[in-house]
N, CA, C and O atoms as CSV, one atom per row, in Angstrom:
chain,resi,resn,atom,element,x,y,z
A,1,MET,N,N,0.842,-1.176,0.000
A,1,MET,CA,C,0.000,0.000,0.000
A,1,MET,C,C,0.883,1.233,0.000
A,1,MET,O,O,1.882,1.283,0.718
A,2,LYS,N,N,0.528,2.220,-0.793
A,2,LYS,CA,C,1.280,3.468,-0.851
A,2,LYS,C,C,0.392,4.619,-0.406
A,2,LYS,O,O,-0.733,4.765,-0.884
A,3,LEU,N,N,0.890,5.418,0.492
A,3,LEU,CA,C,0.189,6.622,0.928
A,3,LEU,C,C,0.970,7.826,0.420
A,3,LEU,O,O,2.199,7.849,0.480
A,4,VAL,N,N,0.265,8.806,-0.072
A,4,VAL,CA,C,0.924,10.006,-0.572
A,4,VAL,C,C,0.855,11.067,0.504
A,4,VAL,O,O,-0.233,11.459,0.926
A,5,ALA,N,N,2.009,11.534,0.952
A,5,ALA,CA,C,2.093,12.595,1.959
A,5,ALA,C,C,2.821,13.762,1.317
A,5,ALA,O,O,4.044,13.745,1.176
A,6,GLY,N,N,2.063,14.767,0.933
A,6,GLY,CA,C,2.668,15.884,0.212
A,6,GLY,C,C,3.109,15.378,-1.151
A,6,GLY,O,O,2.282,14.907,-1.932
A,7,HIS,N,N,4.398,15.468,-1.447
A,7,HIS,CA,C,4.935,14.976,-2.713
A,7,HIS,C,C,5.668,13.652,-2.542
A,7,HIS,O,O,6.137,13.079,-3.526
A,8,ARG,N,N,5.776,13.156,-1.310
A,8,ARG,CA,C,6.503,11.922,-1.063
A,8,ARG,C,C,5.560,10.735,-1.037
A,8,ARG,O,O,4.412,10.878,-0.617
A,9,VAL,N,N,5.993,9.610,-1.457
A,9,VAL,CA,C,5.238,8.363,-1.372
A,9,VAL,C,C,5.766,7.596,-0.171
A,9,VAL,O,O,6.966,7.341,-0.066
A,10,VAL,N,N,4.861,7.226,0.738
A,10,VAL,CA,C,5.246,6.502,1.943
A,10,VAL,C,C,4.769,5.065,1.793
A,10,VAL,O,O,3.592,4.832,1.516
A,11,ARG,N,N,5.647,4.120,1.968
A,11,ARG,CA,C,5.275,2.705,1.888
A,11,ARG,C,C,4.931,2.217,3.295
A,11,ARG,O,O,5.646,2.502,4.256
A,12,VAL,N,N,3.831,1.481,3.400
A,12,VAL,CA,C,3.378,0.966,4.681
A,12,VAL,C,C,3.430,-0.553,4.610
A,12,VAL,O,O,2.849,-1.151,3.704
A,13,SER,N,N,4.119,-1.180,5.556
A,13,SER,CA,C,4.232,-2.636,5.567
A,13,SER,C,C,2.912,-3.263,6.011
A,13,SER,O,O,2.060,-2.589,6.590
A,14,MET,N,N,2.752,-4.552,5.736
A,14,MET,CA,C,1.525,-5.264,6.103
A,14,MET,C,C,1.317,-5.269,7.611
A,14,MET,O,O,0.187,-5.107,8.071
A,15,SER,N,N,2.393,-5.454,8.401
A,15,SER,CA,C,2.236,-5.474,9.860
A,15,SER,C,C,1.792,-4.104,10.374
A,15,SER,O,O,1.046,-4.023,11.350
A,16,MET,N,N,2.238,-3.040,9.733
A,16,MET,CA,C,1.826,-1.698,10.129
A,16,MET,C,C,0.358,-1.481,9.782
A,16,MET,O,O,-0.371,-0.848,10.545
A,17,LYS,N,N,-0.085,-2.003,8.633
A,17,LYS,CA,C,-1.505,-1.884,8.260
A,17,LYS,C,C,-2.381,-2.555,9.293
A,17,LYS,O,O,-3.412,-2.012,9.689
A,18,VAL,N,N,-1.972,-3.745,9.735
A,18,VAL,CA,C,-2.754,-4.497,10.718
A,18,VAL,C,C,-2.845,-3.725,12.023
A,18,VAL,O,O,-3.888,-3.751,12.676
A,19,LYS,N,N,-1.779,-3.039,12.419
A,19,LYS,CA,C,-1.781,-2.266,13.657
A,19,LYS,C,C,-2.540,-0.945,13.505
A,19,LYS,O,O,-3.196,-0.494,14.444
A,20,LEU,N,N,-2.452,-0.333,12.336
A,20,LEU,CA,C,-3.086,0.956,12.112
A,20,LEU,C,C,-4.593,0.865,11.995
A,20,LEU,O,O,-5.302,1.720,12.526
A,21,PHE,N,N,-5.098,-0.143,11.319
A,21,PHE,CA,C,-6.526,-0.195,11.016
A,21,PHE,C,C,-7.417,-0.189,12.255
A,21,PHE,O,O,-8.338,0.626,12.315
A,22,PRO,N,N,-7.192,-1.060,13.260
A,22,PRO,CA,C,-8.062,-1.009,14.450
A,22,PRO,C,C,-8.001,0.328,15.174
A,22,PRO,O,O,-9.021,0.823,15.653
A,23,SER,N,N,-6.804,0.917,15.257
A,23,SER,CA,C,-6.676,2.209,15.934
A,23,SER,C,C,-7.423,3.299,15.190
A,23,SER,O,O,-8.130,4.103,15.797
A,24,LEU,N,N,-7.264,3.325,13.875
A,24,LEU,CA,C,-7.952,4.325,13.056
A,24,LEU,C,C,-9.463,4.136,13.127
A,24,LEU,O,O,-10.207,5.110,13.241
A,25,ALA,N,N,-9.914,2.893,13.061
A,25,ALA,CA,C,-11.352,2.611,13.139
A,25,ALA,C,C,-11.925,3.064,14.481
A,25,ALA,O,O,-13.014,3.636,14.527
A,26,ALA,N,N,-11.201,2.813,15.571
A,26,ALA,CA,C,-11.673,3.221,16.898
A,26,ALA,C,C,-11.769,4.738,17.014
A,26,ALA,O,O,-12.741,5.257,17.563
A,27,VAL,N,N,-10.776,5.445,16.506
A,27,VAL,CA,C,-10.794,6.918,16.550
A,27,VAL,C,C,-11.974,7.456,15.763
A,27,VAL,O,O,-12.686,8.337,16.244
A,28,LEU,N,N,-12.193,6.938,14.555
A,28,LEU,CA,C,-13.315,7.405,13.745
A,28,LEU,C,C,-14.648,7.094,14.400
A,28,LEU,O,O,-15.550,7.931,14.385
A,29,LEU,N,N,-14.791,5.902,14.977
A,29,LEU,CA,C,-16.036,5.514,15.632
A,29,LEU,C,C,-16.318,6.406,16.833
A,29,LEU,O,O,-17.431,6.910,16.986
A,30,LEU,N,N,-15.327,6.603,17.678
A,30,LEU,CA,C,-15.530,7.423,18.870
A,30,LEU,C,C,-15.788,8.880,18.535
A,30,LEU,O,O,-16.635,9.515,19.163
A,31,SER,N,N,-15.079,9.418,17.564
A,31,SER,CA,C,-15.314,10.820,17.226
A,31,SER,C,C,-16.673,10.998,16.573
A,31,SER,O,O,-17.337,12.006,16.815
A,32,GLY,N,N,-17.101,10.057,15.761
A,32,GLY,CA,C,-18.422,10.149,15.136
A,32,GLY,C,C,-19.525,9.991,16.148
A,32,GLY,O,O,-20.505,10.735,16.119
A,33,ALA,N,N,-19.383,9.026,17.053
A,33,ALA,CA,C,-20.406,8.815,18.079
A,33,ALA,C,C,-20.463,9.997,19.025
A,33,ALA,O,O,-21.547,10.411,19.438
A,34,GLY,N,N,-19.304,10.548,19.375
A,34,GLY,CA,C,-19.276,11.702,20.273
A,34,GLY,C,C,-19.966,12.899,19.676
A,34,GLY,O,O,-20.713,13.590,20.368
A,35,CYS,N,N,-19.733,13.159,18.410
A,35,CYS,CA,C,-20.375,14.301,17.747
A,35,CYS,C,C,-21.875,14.124,17.710
A,35,CYS,O,O,-22.619,15.072,17.961
A,36,ALA,N,N,-22.329,12.928,17.403
A,36,ALA,CA,C,-23.765,12.679,17.308
A,36,ALA,C,C,-24.423,12.761,18.682
A,36,ALA,O,O,-25.517,13.310,18.812
A,37,SER,N,N,-23.770,12.224,19.703
A,37,SER,CA,C,-24.363,12.184,21.033
A,37,SER,C,C,-24.446,13.560,21.672
A,37,SER,O,O,-25.401,13.852,22.391
A,38,PHE,N,N,-23.473,14.396,21.424
A,38,PHE,CA,C,-23.428,15.687,22.095
A,38,PHE,C,C,-23.818,16.841,21.181
A,38,PHE,O,O,-23.635,18.004,21.542
A,39,ARG,N,N,-24.344,16.540,20.024
A,39,ARG,CA,C,-24.704,17.594,19.071
A,39,ARG,C,C,-25.702,18.561,19.678
A,39,ARG,O,O,-25.526,19.774,19.565
A,40,ASN,N,N,-26.746,18.056,20.318
A,40,ASN,CA,C,-27.749,18.931,20.906
A,40,ASN,C,C,-28.116,18.399,22.286
A,40,ASN,O,O,-28.958,17.508,22.394
A,41,PRO,N,N,-27.501,18.927,23.343
A,41,PRO,CA,C,-27.768,18.426,24.686
A,41,PRO,C,C,-29.169,18.746,25.194
A,41,PRO,O,O,-29.545,18.299,26.278
A,42,ASP,N,N,-29.954,19.517,24.429
A,42,ASP,CA,C,-31.319,19.844,24.821
A,42,ASP,C,C,-32.315,18.823,24.266
A,42,ASP,O,O,-33.524,19.036,24.353
A,43,MET,N,N,-31.822,17.715,23.695
A,43,MET,CA,C,-32.694,16.688,23.141
A,43,MET,C,C,-32.630,15.442,24.021
A,43,MET,O,O,-31.575,15.098,24.555
A,44,THR,N,N,-33.758,14.781,24.162
A,44,THR,CA,C,-33.799,13.489,24.824
A,44,THR,C,C,-34.154,12.457,23.760
A,44,THR,O,O,-35.181,12.571,23.091
A,45,ARG,N,N,-33.313,11.467,23.612
A,45,ARG,CA,C,-33.500,10.424,22.595
A,45,ARG,C,C,-34.208,9.238,23.235
A,45,ARG,O,O,-33.801,8.754,24.292
A,46,ILE,N,N,-35.267,8.776,22.588
A,46,ILE,CA,C,-36.004,7.606,23.059
A,46,ILE,C,C,-35.563,6.419,22.215
A,46,ILE,O,O,-35.724,6.421,20.995
A,47,ARG,N,N,-35.003,5.402,22.872
A,47,ARG,CA,C,-34.527,4.205,22.176
A,47,ARG,C,C,-35.349,3.005,22.623
A,47,ARG,O,O,-35.605,2.832,23.815
A,48,ILE,N,N,-35.762,2.181,21.673
A,48,ILE,CA,C,-36.610,1.028,21.947
A,48,ILE,C,C,-35.876,-0.241,21.545
A,48,ILE,O,O,-35.289,-0.309,20.464
A,49,SER,N,N,-35.907,-1.247,22.415
A,49,SER,CA,C,-35.317,-2.555,22.121
A,49,SER,C,C,-36.436,-3.580,22.163
A,49,SER,O,O,-37.156,-3.694,23.155
A,50,GLY,N,N,-36.573,-4.312,21.090
A,50,GLY,CA,C,-37.630,-5.317,21.054
A,50,GLY,C,C,-37.425,-6.276,19.908
A,50,GLY,O,O,-36.382,-6.268,19.255
A,51,PRO,N,N,-38.416,-7.095,19.666
A,51,PRO,CA,C,-38.300,-8.087,18.600
A,51,PRO,C,C,-38.282,-7.427,17.220
A,51,PRO,O,O,-38.806,-6.329,17.031
A,52,SER,N,N,-37.675,-8.115,16.274
A,52,SER,CA,C,-37.633,-7.572,14.919
A,52,SER,C,C,-39.034,-7.547,14.321
A,52,SER,O,O,-39.900,-8.337,14.696
A,53,ASP,N,N,-39.237,-6.639,13.399
A,53,ASP,CA,C,-40.502,-6.463,12.678
A,53,ASP,C,C,-41.676,-6.111,13.575
A,53,ASP,O,O,-42.821,-6.381,13.211
A,54,GLU,N,N,-41.432,-5.525,14.724
A,54,GLU,CA,C,-42.495,-5.034,15.607
A,54,GLU,C,C,-42.762,-3.583,15.246
A,54,GLU,O,O,-41.834,-2.849,14.909
A,55,THR,N,N,-44.000,-3.166,15.312
A,55,THR,CA,C,-44.375,-1.788,15.014
A,55,THR,C,C,-44.673,-1.067,16.325
A,55,THR,O,O,-45.364,-1.599,17.193
A,56,PHE,N,N,-44.145,0.151,16.459
A,56,PHE,CA,C,-44.359,0.973,17.640
A,56,PHE,C,C,-44.886,2.325,17.229
A,56,PHE,O,O,-44.595,2.812,16.137
A,57,THR,N,N,-45.660,2.929,18.102
A,57,THR,CA,C,-46.075,4.310,17.927
A,57,THR,C,C,-45.554,5.074,19.133
A,57,THR,O,O,-45.781,4.672,20.275
A,58,ALA,N,N,-44.859,6.170,18.882
A,58,ALA,CA,C,-44.344,7.020,19.952
A,58,ALA,C,C,-44.912,8.417,19.746
A,58,ALA,O,O,-44.815,8.982,18.656
A,59,LYS,N,N,-45.506,8.970,20.801
A,59,LYS,CA,C,-46.066,10.323,20.763
A,59,LYS,C,C,-45.507,11.099,21.943
A,59,LYS,O,O,-45.288,10.538,23.016
A,60,TYR,N,N,-45.281,12.376,21.745
A,60,TYR,CA,C,-44.822,13.187,22.866
A,60,TYR,C,C,-45.502,14.548,22.870
A,60,TYR,O,O,-45.937,15.061,21.839
A,61,ARG,N,N,-45.576,15.110,24.072
A,61,ARG,CA,C,-46.031,16.472,24.294
A,61,ARG,C,C,-45.024,17.094,25.244
A,61,ARG,O,O,-44.726,16.542,26.303
A,62,GLY,N,N,-44.509,18.238,24.857
A,62,GLY,CA,C,-43.490,18.851,25.696
A,62,GLY,C,C,-43.546,20.350,25.647
A,62,GLY,O,O,-44.396,20.942,24.982
A,63,GLN,N,N,-42.612,20.962,26.373
A,63,GLN,CA,C,-42.549,22.416,26.467
A,63,GLN,C,C,-42.171,23.050,25.143
A,63,GLN,O,O,-42.400,24.244,24.945
A,64,LYS,N,N,-41.594,22.274,24.228
A,64,LYS,CA,C,-41.177,22.828,22.941
A,64,LYS,C,C,-41.915,22.200,21.767
A,64,LYS,O,O,-41.401,22.198,20.649
A,65,GLY,N,N,-43.118,21.666,22.001
A,65,GLY,CA,C,-43.902,21.154,20.890
A,65,GLY,C,C,-44.450,19.758,21.115
A,65,GLY,O,O,-44.317,19.185,22.197
A,66,THR,N,N,-45.065,19.225,20.080
A,66,THR,CA,C,-45.636,17.887,20.113
A,66,THR,C,C,-45.225,17.154,18.837
A,66,THR,O,O,-44.791,17.771,17.864
A,67,GLY,N,N,-45.366,15.856,18.858
A,67,GLY,CA,C,-45.038,15.086,17.671
A,67,GLY,C,C,-45.367,13.629,17.866
A,67,GLY,O,O,-45.621,13.184,18.985
A,68,ASP,N,N,-45.363,12.895,16.792
A,68,ASP,CA,C,-45.552,11.461,16.882
A,68,ASP,C,C,-44.882,10.783,15.703
A,68,ASP,O,O,-44.624,11.394,14.666
A,69,ILE,N,N,-44.608,9.504,15.894
A,69,ILE,CA,C,-43.956,8.715,14.857
A,69,ILE,C,C,-44.390,7.268,15.012
A,69,ILE,O,O,-44.569,6.780,16.128
A,70,THR,N,N,-44.555,6.596,13.905
A,70,THR,CA,C,-44.774,5.157,13.904
A,70,THR,C,C,-43.568,4.542,13.223
A,70,THR,O,O,-43.207,4.935,12.113
A,71,THR,N,N,-42.953,3.590,13.876
A,71,THR,CA,C,-41.749,2.984,13.324
A,71,THR,C,C,-41.811,1.478,13.447
A,71,THR,O,O,-42.473,0.950,14.341
A,72,GLU,N,N,-41.135,0.791,12.567
A,72,GLU,CA,C,-41.072,-0.665,12.588
A,72,GLU,C,C,-39.643,-1.072,12.899
A,72,GLU,O,O,-38.701,-0.593,12.266
A,73,MET,N,N,-39.483,-1.955,13.872
A,73,MET,CA,C,-38.160,-2.452,14.234
A,73,MET,C,C,-37.630,-3.323,13.104
A,73,MET,O,O,-38.378,-4.119,12.537
A,74,ARG,N,N,-36.374,-3.189,12.775
A,74,ARG,CA,C,-35.749,-4.024,11.740
A,74,ARG,C,C,-34.769,-5.025,12.331
A,74,ARG,O,O,-34.359,-5.959,11.643
A,75,SER,N,N,-34.387,-4.852,13.582
A,75,SER,CA,C,-33.484,-5.795,14.226
A,75,SER,C,C,-33.846,-5.846,15.700
A,75,SER,O,O,-34.671,-5.062,16.168
A,76,SER,N,N,-33.234,-6.762,16.431
A,76,SER,CA,C,-33.550,-6.869,17.850
A,76,SER,C,C,-32.692,-5.951,18.709
A,76,SER,O,O,-32.783,-5.996,19.936
A,77,GLY,N,N,-31.858,-5.116,18.085
A,77,GLY,CA,C,-31.053,-4.149,18.827
A,77,GLY,C,C,-31.837,-2.880,19.081
A,77,GLY,O,O,-32.933,-2.713,18.545
A,78,PRO,N,N,-31.293,-1.974,19.894
A,78,PRO,CA,C,-31.994,-0.715,20.165
A,78,PRO,C,C,-32.165,0.123,18.899
A,78,PRO,O,O,-31.248,0.238,18.086
A,79,VAL,N,N,-33.340,0.699,18.751
A,79,VAL,CA,C,-33.661,1.556,17.623
A,79,VAL,C,C,-34.111,2.898,18.167
A,79,VAL,O,O,-34.942,2.949,19.073
A,80,THR,N,N,-33.573,3.991,17.626
A,80,THR,CA,C,-34.020,5.316,18.050
A,80,THR,C,C,-35.385,5.580,17.447
A,80,THR,O,O,-35.532,5.635,16.226
A,81,ALA,N,N,-36.375,5.741,18.295
A,81,ALA,CA,C,-37.733,5.975,17.830
A,81,ALA,C,C,-38.014,7.457,17.670
A,81,ALA,O,O,-38.738,7.853,16.756
A,82,LEU,N,N,-37.453,8.284,18.544
A,82,LEU,CA,C,-37.862,9.675,18.576
A,82,LEU,C,C,-36.835,10.506,19.326
A,82,LEU,O,O,-36.270,10.047,20.319
A,83,ASP,N,N,-36.589,11.717,18.864
A,83,ASP,CA,C,-35.793,12.696,19.588
A,83,ASP,C,C,-36.754,13.768,20.076
A,83,ASP,O,O,-37.434,14.411,19.276
A,84,VAL,N,N,-36.808,13.962,21.389
A,84,VAL,CA,C,-37.762,14.881,22.005
A,84,VAL,C,C,-37.031,16.144,22.444
A,84,VAL,O,O,-36.074,16.055,23.213
A,85,PRO,N,N,-37.457,17.324,21.977
A,85,PRO,CA,C,-36.817,18.568,22.408
A,85,PRO,C,C,-37.257,18.958,23.818
A,85,PRO,O,O,-38.391,18.703,24.223
A,86,GLY,N,N,-36.346,19.573,24.548
A,86,GLY,CA,C,-36.665,20.061,25.889
A,86,GLY,C,C,-36.486,18.998,26.944
A,86,GLY,O,O,-36.406,17.810,26.634
A,87,GLY,N,N,-36.423,19.423,28.192
A,87,GLY,CA,C,-36.192,18.502,29.289
A,87,GLY,C,C,-37.449,17.993,29.958
A,87,GLY,O,O,-37.421,16.940,30.595
A,88,MET,N,N,-38.565,18.721,29.829
A,88,MET,CA,C,-39.814,18.302,30.470
A,88,MET,C,C,-40.795,17.895,29.383
A,88,MET,O,O,-41.085,18.671,28.473
A,89,PHE,N,N,-41.308,16.660,29.484
A,89,PHE,CA,C,-42.222,16.165,28.462
A,89,PHE,C,C,-42.998,14.969,28.982
A,89,PHE,O,O,-42.717,14.429,30.052
A,90,GLU,N,N,-43.973,14.579,28.196
A,90,GLU,CA,C,-44.732,13.348,28.428
A,90,GLU,C,C,-44.745,12.592,27.109
A,90,GLU,O,O,-44.954,13.188,26.052
A,91,CYS,N,N,-44.525,11.300,27.164
A,91,CYS,CA,C,-44.579,10.518,25.931
A,91,CYS,C,C,-45.327,9.215,26.168
A,91,CYS,O,O,-45.369,8.689,27.280
A,92,GLU,N,N,-45.911,8.717,25.098
A,92,GLU,CA,C,-46.587,7.424,25.114
A,92,GLU,C,C,-45.952,6.559,24.049
A,92,GLU,O,O,-45.738,6.999,22.920
A,93,ILE,N,N,-45.653,5.330,24.414
A,93,ILE,CA,C,-45.114,4.368,23.471
A,93,ILE,C,C,-46.046,3.168,23.510
A,93,ILE,O,O,-46.237,2.546,24.555
A,94,SER,N,N,-46.623,2.851,22.358
A,94,SER,CA,C,-47.576,1.741,22.301
A,94,SER,C,C,-47.221,0.811,21.149
A,94,SER,O,O,-46.399,1.139,20.293
A,95,ARG,N,N,-47.852,-0.340,21.149
A,95,ARG,CA,C,-47.605,-1.348,20.125
A,95,ARG,C,C,-48.845,-2.209,19.952
A,95,ARG,O,O,-49.630,-2.348,20.890
A,96,PRO,N,N,-49.038,-2.783,18.786
A,96,PRO,CA,C,-50.223,-3.611,18.561
A,96,PRO,C,C,-50.106,-5.020,19.133
A,96,PRO,O,O,-51.125,-5.630,19.459
A,97,HIS,N,N,-48.889,-5.554,19.263
A,97,HIS,CA,C,-48.689,-6.916,19.759
A,97,HIS,C,C,-48.248,-6.860,21.214
A,97,HIS,O,O,-47.361,-6.085,21.571
A,98,ARG,N,N,-48.872,-7.689,22.056
A,98,ARG,CA,C,-48.615,-7.578,23.489
A,98,ARG,C,C,-47.883,-8.780,24.075
A,98,ARG,O,O,-47.832,-8.925,25.296
A,99,GLU,N,N,-47.324,-9.632,23.249
A,99,GLU,CA,C,-46.786,-10.899,23.741
A,99,GLU,C,C,-45.438,-10.801,24.460
A,99,GLU,O,O,-45.174,-11.594,25.363
A,100,VAL,N,N,-44.586,-9.854,24.085
A,100,VAL,CA,C,-43.223,-9.825,24.622
A,100,VAL,C,C,-42.926,-8.526,25.357
A,100,VAL,O,O,-43.596,-7.512,25.160
A,101,GLU,N,N,-41.907,-8.579,26.207
A,101,GLU,CA,C,-41.437,-7.381,26.895
A,101,GLU,C,C,-40.568,-6.561,25.948
A,101,GLU,O,O,-39.806,-7.110,25.153
A,102,VAL,N,N,-40.693,-5.256,26.045
A,102,VAL,CA,C,-39.928,-4.344,25.202
A,102,VAL,C,C,-39.214,-3.350,26.112
A,102,VAL,O,O,-39.816,-2.812,27.041
A,103,GLY,N,N,-37.929,-3.104,25.847
A,103,GLY,CA,C,-37.149,-2.149,26.635
A,103,GLY,C,C,-37.238,-0.751,26.053
A,103,GLY,O,O,-37.271,-0.579,24.835
A,104,VAL,N,N,-37.276,0.243,26.923
A,104,VAL,CA,C,-37.306,1.650,26.507
A,104,VAL,C,C,-36.241,2.385,27.321
A,104,VAL,O,O,-36.183,2.265,28.545
A,105,GLU,N,N,-35.404,3.145,26.619
A,105,GLU,CA,C,-34.332,3.892,27.270
A,105,GLU,C,C,-34.385,5.347,26.815
A,105,GLU,O,O,-34.628,5.631,25.642
A,106,PHE,N,N,-34.160,6.251,27.739
A,106,PHE,CA,C,-34.111,7.677,27.453
A,106,PHE,C,C,-32.660,8.127,27.614
A,106,PHE,O,O,-32.052,7.923,28.665
A,107,VAL,N,N,-32.109,8.741,26.562
A,107,VAL,CA,C,-30.707,9.130,26.532
A,107,VAL,C,C,-30.622,10.637,26.324
A,107,VAL,O,O,-31.303,11.201,25.468
A,108,ARG,N,N,-29.774,11.274,27.122
A,108,ARG,CA,C,-29.591,12.723,27.025
A,108,ARG,C,C,-28.094,13.013,27.027
A,108,ARG,O,O,-27.373,12.561,27.916
A,109,ALA,N,N,-27.631,13.757,26.042
A,109,ALA,CA,C,-26.212,14.111,25.905
A,109,ALA,C,C,-25.335,12.857,25.926
A,109,ALA,O,O,-24.240,12.869,26.487
A,110,GLY,N,N,-25.821,11.783,25.315
A,110,GLY,CA,C,-25.044,10.558,25.196
A,110,GLY,C,C,-25.074,9.643,26.403
A,110,GLY,O,O,-24.410,8.606,26.399
A,111,LYS,N,N,-25.839,10.002,27.456
A,111,LYS,CA,C,-25.887,9.190,28.675
A,111,LYS,C,C,-27.313,8.747,28.950
A,111,LYS,O,O,-28.261,9.517,28.794
A,112,SER,N,N,-27.448,7.492,29.364
A,112,SER,CA,C,-28.756,6.961,29.726
A,112,SER,C,C,-29.250,7.660,30.991
A,112,SER,O,O,-28.536,7.707,31.993
A,113,VAL,N,N,-30.484,8.211,30.951
A,113,VAL,CA,C,-31.022,8.909,32.118
A,113,VAL,C,C,-32.214,8.186,32.736
A,113,VAL,O,O,-32.561,8.442,33.889
A,114,TYR,N,N,-32.848,7.280,31.975
A,114,TYR,CA,C,-33.974,6.521,32.521
A,114,TYR,C,C,-34.216,5.296,31.647
A,114,TYR,O,O,-34.186,5.382,30.419
A,115,ARG,N,N,-34.457,4.157,32.288
A,115,ARG,CA,C,-34.776,2.924,31.580
A,115,ARG,C,C,-36.036,2.317,32.178
A,115,ARG,O,O,-36.263,2.369,33.386
A,116,THR,N,N,-36.846,1.741,31.301
A,116,THR,CA,C,-38.063,1.081,31.745
A,116,THR,C,C,-38.427,0.016,30.712
A,116,THR,O,O,-37.699,-0.189,29.741
A,117,THR,N,N,-39.545,-0.652,30.923
A,117,THR,CA,C,-40.001,-1.664,29.977
A,117,THR,C,C,-41.492,-1.506,29.715
A,117,THR,O,O,-42.228,-0.931,30.516
A,118,ILE,N,N,-41.910,-2.030,28.578
A,118,ILE,CA,C,-43.331,-2.237,28.304
A,118,ILE,C,C,-43.538,-3.722,28.577
A,118,ILE,O,O,-43.078,-4.564,27.805
A,119,PRO,N,N,-44.226,-4.051,29.667
A,119,PRO,CA,C,-44.335,-5.459,30.039
A,119,PRO,C,C,-45.256,-6.244,29.103
A,119,PRO,O,O,-46.133,-5.666,28.461
A,120,PRO,N,N,-45.054,-7.569,29.027
A,120,PRO,CA,C,-45.956,-8.399,28.224
A,120,PRO,C,C,-47.395,-8.247,28.723
A,120,PRO,O,O,-47.631,-8.107,29.923
A,121,GLY,N,N,-48.331,-8.275,27.812
A,121,GLY,CA,C,-49.740,-8.157,28.174
A,121,GLY,C,C,-50.282,-6.737,28.159
A,121,GLY,O,O,-51.498,-6.546,28.188
A,122,SER,N,N,-49.413,-5.743,28.116
A,122,SER,CA,C,-49.882,-4.351,28.095
A,122,SER,C,C,-49.771,-3.789,26.681
A,122,SER,O,O,-48.998,-4.280,25.858
A,123,PHE,N,N,-50.568,-2.742,26.416
A,123,PHE,CA,C,-50.499,-2.082,25.111
A,123,PHE,C,C,-49.334,-1.106,25.028
A,123,PHE,O,O,-48.739,-0.933,23.965
A,124,GLY,N,N,-49.007,-0.465,26.156
A,124,GLY,CA,C,-47.944,0.524,26.121
A,124,GLY,C,C,-47.702,1.161,27.465
A,124,GLY,O,O,-48.213,0.720,28.495
A,125,ILE,N,N,-46.891,2.235,27.426
A,125,ILE,CA,C,-46.578,2.990,28.640
A,125,ILE,C,C,-46.667,4.479,28.359
A,125,ILE,O,O,-46.529,4.929,27.222
A,126,ARG,N,N,-46.897,5.220,29.412
A,126,ARG,CA,C,-46.851,6.672,29.378
A,126,ARG,C,C,-45.746,7.074,30.347
A,126,ARG,O,O,-45.777,6.696,31.518
A,127,VAL,N,N,-44.777,7.832,29.866
A,127,VAL,CA,C,-43.647,8.255,30.692
A,127,VAL,C,C,-43.654,9.772,30.756
A,127,VAL,O,O,-43.792,10.447,29.736
A,128,THR,N,N,-43.505,10.303,31.964
A,128,THR,CA,C,-43.393,11.755,32.129
A,128,THR,C,C,-42.055,12.078,32.778
A,128,THR,O,O,-41.542,11.328,33.609
A,129,ASN,N,N,-41.509,13.215,32.373
A,129,ASN,CA,C,-40.290,13.732,32.976
A,129,ASN,C,C,-40.559,15.187,33.326
A,129,ASN,O,O,-40.713,16.039,32.451
A,130,ALA,N,N,-40.612,15.445,34.605
A,130,ALA,CA,C,-40.824,16.813,35.085
A,130,ALA,C,C,-39.574,17.233,35.839
A,130,ALA,O,O,-39.500,17.115,37.062
A,131,GLY,N,N,-38.596,17.724,35.096
A,131,GLY,CA,C,-37.364,18.201,35.710
A,131,GLY,C,C,-36.563,17.112,36.399
A,131,GLY,O,O,-36.015,17.351,37.475
A,132,GLY,N,N,-36.476,15.930,35.817
A,132,GLY,CA,C,-35.708,14.826,36.392
A,132,GLY,C,C,-36.536,13.887,37.239
A,132,GLY,O,O,-36.019,12.877,37.718
A,133,ASP,N,N,-37.817,14.193,37.439
A,133,ASP,CA,C,-38.728,13.312,38.178
A,133,ASP,C,C,-39.430,12.416,37.163
A,133,ASP,O,O,-40.456,12.799,36.600
A,134,TRP,N,N,-38.881,11.222,36.925
A,134,TRP,CA,C,-39.398,10.290,35.921
A,134,TRP,C,C,-40.510,9.443,36.510
A,134,TRP,O,O,-40.390,8.933,37.623
A,135,ARG,N,N,-41.593,9.295,35.761
A,135,ARG,CA,C,-42.719,8.450,36.185
A,135,ARG,C,C,-43.218,7.639,34.993
A,135,ARG,O,O,-43.222,8.113,33.857
A,136,ARG,N,N,-43.640,6.399,35.278
A,136,ARG,CA,C,-44.139,5.529,34.233
A,136,ARG,C,C,-45.491,4.972,34.632
A,136,ARG,O,O,-45.706,4.561,35.772
A,137,GLU,N,N,-46.402,4.966,33.662
A,137,GLU,CA,C,-47.728,4.385,33.857
A,137,GLU,C,C,-47.950,3.367,32.737
A,137,GLU,O,O,-47.758,3.681,31.563
A,138,THR,N,N,-48.350,2.161,33.098
A,138,THR,CA,C,-48.605,1.110,32.112
A,138,THR,C,C,-50.097,1.093,31.804
A,138,THR,O,O,-50.929,1.261,32.696
A,139,TYR,N,N,-50.427,0.886,30.524
A,139,TYR,CA,C,-51.853,0.750,30.144
A,139,TYR,C,C,-52.024,-0.377,29.167
A,139,TYR,O,O,-53.142,-0.650,28.730
């Protein structure tokens, strides 16, 4: 492999490539994740973990507006359902299928601030955040 630095050609050995790639990948991953997580600290991200191909509806009402979204899970990993502006809000997360437990996490400035679940047998949950006072109601 040849890298061009200015007008000089730098040759990189195979062992150096093997050592460089993981380090470079880690730097790019961390810098990209850091930028995305801290881009707007006034947003609360709602992340849902559940079975693949499940449909969810997320609605919120807050000090800076209202909104809703319907999303379908594509994998069993966490999926960002909604970014909610402001620190005080109420949201409802519901689903048509009630057979399995679903995890819900609220992330602010890249850090988890509240975790809960939608238990099996229920349609959904209503979560309120009033200045750090988190409450959950199952329905």
